[in-house]
C-alpha positions as CSV (number, residue, x, y, z in Angstrom):
1,X,0.0,0.0,0.0
2,X,2.7,2.5,1.0
3,X,4.6,1.7,-2.3
4,X,1.5,2.6,-4.3
5,X,1.1,6.0,-2.4
6,X,4.8,6.7,-3.0
7,X,4.5,6.1,-6.8
8,X,1.4,8.2,-7.0
9,X,2.9,11.1,-5.1
10,X,6.0,10.8,-7.4
11,X,3.8,11.0,-10.5
12,X,2.0,14.0,-9.0
13,X,5.3,15.9,-8.2
14,X,6.5,15.1,-11.8
15,X,3.3,16.4,-13.4
16,X,3.4,19.6,-11.2
17,X,7.0,20.3,-12.1
18,X,6.3,19.6,-15.8
19,X,3.4,22.1,-15.8
20,X,5.6,24.7,-14.1
21,X,8.3,24.1,-16.7
22,X,5.7,24.2,-19.5
23,X,4.4,27.6,-18.3
24,X,7.8,29.1,-19.0
25,X,7.7,27.8,-22.6
26,X,5.3,28.3,-25.4
27,X,2.4,25.9,-26.2
28,X,4.6,24.2,-28.9
29,X,7.2,23.3,-26.2
30,X,4.4,22.1,-23.9
31,X,3.2,19.4,-26.3
32,X,6.8,18.3,-26.8
33,X,7.3,18.0,-23.0
34,X,4.0,16.2,-22.6
35,X,5.0,13.6,-25.3
36,X,8.4,13.0,-23.7
37,X,6.8,12.6,-20.3
38,X,4.1,10.2,-21.5
39,X,6.8,8.3,-23.5
40,X,9.0,8.1,-20.4
41,X,6.1,6.9,-18.3
42,X,5.4,4.1,-20.8
43,X,9.1,3.0,-20.7
44,X,9.0,2.9,-16.9
45,X,5.7,1.0,-17.0
46,X,7.1,-1.6,-19.4
47,X,10.3,-2.0,-17.3
48,X,8.3,-2.7,-14.2
49,X,6.1,-5.4,-15.8
């Protein structure tokens, strides 16, 4: 249970930092950041399986 909470909070922190970074960039950069974040999350997901 604690591991699940830790992973969820980590994802939350990552998304918050990503949105903060994205605010400093244009919308074009935001989509690029979003794609790399989703891609990275998929890689992590497949590695854990």
